[in-house]
C-alpha positions, 0 to 999 in steps of 0.5 A, spaced: 539 505 532 532 505 529 526 505 534 521 499 534 516 501 540 516 505 546 511 505 552 510 509 558 507 507 565 505 511 571 504 508 578 503 510 585 508 509 591 505 508 598 511 511 602 507 510 608 507 502 607 513 499 611 517 495 606 523 491 608 529 492 604 529 487 598 521 487 598 517 491 593 511 490 588 510 489 581 507 493 575 506 489 568 505 492 562 504 490 554 504 494 548 502 488 544 509 486 541 513 486 548 511 484 555 515 488 560 514 489 568 517 494 573 519 491 580 519 497 585 523 496 591 521 502 596 527 501 601 532 498 595 534 491 594 541 490 597 542 491 605 549 495 604 545 501 601 541 501 608 535 502 605 536 509 603 535 509 596 529 506 592 531 501 586 527 500 580 528 493 576 525 493 569 524 486 565 523 485 558 520 479 554 521 480 547 520 475 541 527 477 538 534 477 541 536 482 536 533 488 541 536 493 545 532 498 550 533 504 554 529 505 560 527 512 563 524 513 570 522 520 573 518 522 579 512 527 578 513 533 582 507 536 587 505 541 582 504 535 577 510 536 573 516 532 571 522 532 576 528 533 571 532 532 577 530 525 578 530 523 571 535 517 571 536 513 564 540 506 563 541 501 557 545 497 561 542 490 560 543 483 563 539 476 561 534 474 566 530 468 562 530 465 555 525 460 553 523 457 546 518 463 545 521 469 548 528 472 550 528 476 557 532 482 559 533 486 565 535 493 567 536 496 574 536 503 577 539 501 583 540 508 586 533 511 583 532 516 588 534 518 595 528 516 600 530 523 604 528 527 598 521 524 597 517 527 602 519 534 601 519 534 593 514 529 591 509 526 596 502 528 596 497 525 601 502 519 602 503 517 595 509 519 590 508 518 583 513 515 578 513 515 571 517 509 567 518 508 560 522 503 555 524 505 548 526 499 544 531 499 538 533 494 533 540 492 535 546 494 530 547 500 526 542 502 521 544 503 514 542 509 511 535 509 508 533 510 500 534 517 497 526 519 496 525 519 488 518 522 486 514 518 482 514 518 474 510 524 471 513 522 464 505 521 462 504 528 464 510 531 461 508 527 454 501 529 455 503 536 454 505 535 447 498 532 445 496 536 439 502 541 439 502 543 432 509 547 432 513 541 434 509 535 431 512 532 425 506 528 422 498 528 422 493 523 421 486 525 418 481 521 421 473 521 419 474 528 417 478 531 423 486 532 423 490 530 429 497 532 430 502 527 433 510 526 433 512 520 429 517 518 435 512 517 440 507 513 436 513 509 433 515 508 441 508 506 443 506 501 437 510 496 433 504 497 428 505 505 428 513 504 428 513 500 421 508 505 418 512 511 420 519 509 421 519 503 416 519 502 408 512 503 408 509 509 404 506 512 410 514 513 412 514 519 408 507 522 408 506 528 412 499 527 413 496 519 413 489 518 413 486 512 418 480 508 415 475 504 420 476 508 426 472 514 428 475 520 431 473 519 438 476 513 438 482 515 435 483 521 440 482 516 446 488 512 443 492 518 442 491 520 449 493 513 451 499 513 447 502 520 450 499 519 457 499 511 458 492 513 461 484 511 459 480 517 457 474 519 462 468 517 459 461 517 463 459 510 465 453 509 460 451 504 455 455 509 450 461 509 454 461 501 453 460 502 446 466 507 446 471 502 450 469 496 445 471 501 439 477 502 443 478 495 444 478 493 437 483 499 435 488 497 441 488 490 438 489 493 431 495 497 433 498 492 438 497 496 444 497 491 449 496 495 455 490 499 452 487 493 450 487 490 457 485 496 460 479 496 455 477 489 457 477 491 464 472 496 463 468 492 459 468 487 464 466 492 470 460 494 466 458 487 464 450 486 463 446 481 461 444 485 455 452 486 453 455 479 455 454 476 448 456 481 444 462 482 449 464 475 448 464 475 441 469 481 441 473 477 446 474 471 441 475 475 435 480 479 438 484 474 442 483 476 449 482 470 453 482 474 460 476 477 458 473 471 454 473 467 460 470 472 464 464 473 459 463 465 459 463 465 467 458 470 467 454 467 461 454 460 464 451 463 471 444 459 472 441 466 473 444 469 467 443 464 462 436 464 461 436 472 460 442 472 456 439 466 451 433 471 449 437 477 447 439 479 440 447 479 442 446 472 443 442 470 437 448 474 433 453 470 437 450 463 435 450 465 428 457 468 427 461 464 432 460 457 432 466 455 436 464 459 442 457 456 442 461 449 442 465 452 448 458 454 451 455 447 449 461 443 453 460 447 459 453 446 459 454 438 458 459 438 464 
């Protein structure tokens, strides 16, 4: 059984009060999910017990009929400890109520404790302290839980291979710097590299391939992603924004779609009045509708548009991206 909730309550019994058989008092308890009540009969509930026993009744109102529960009750000794001898438990339940919203169940501890034992062991200043607890379980057998499986650390393991000269089988010459790599890893990550390195292109047989139009920092960042599936760590500055723009372009060139969207998110996080027009041009040129729509929304905000319209980036946007300007014009008109 699986435990759903448990609650315990402590209450006082005034042994000097002259209760009749079948008379008692009630204690209400709620744990936020279930409601339950304790009914204490200081001289018992049935006449044939001759008033010799204290009887406890516990009722549960639950929102489900698929629960079972166990009731525990005991007395506190005079020195404040729990009386092991008085502990009583039961899980024998019976229905007591059913409505459209709740299911009611009851448990009875008919012979909880003999009244003759109270005075000598449990009563202080005419009061005995009773502790009652209820533990609620899900009904039915609980299937074994899943075997814990650690999170994948493939990126960390492959990351160890970055730049390993002894195991690499291809090199890239970028902006005067040599980067060692592994054909299989690059080919698995990028369909463009796969065609170059494992296909019929000339690069498939070359031990060192020269990459043009990408600077060394951008290629290093792209290689880091290829092995680890993570972005490099760059300071939050205007230079990092420029680096993410370059990495965005490289990701598009090599069909690294996840990297492209990760860069798009970084560009969006660093969006500003000064950068939005330039970023909008990148989003349009390199086919990133997710970034483009956000740039347009940012640009069209009334508080931003007038400031953006006087930037150099916006003037370049007007000159180089007439289709984007048409979209902006339509938004203004609507």
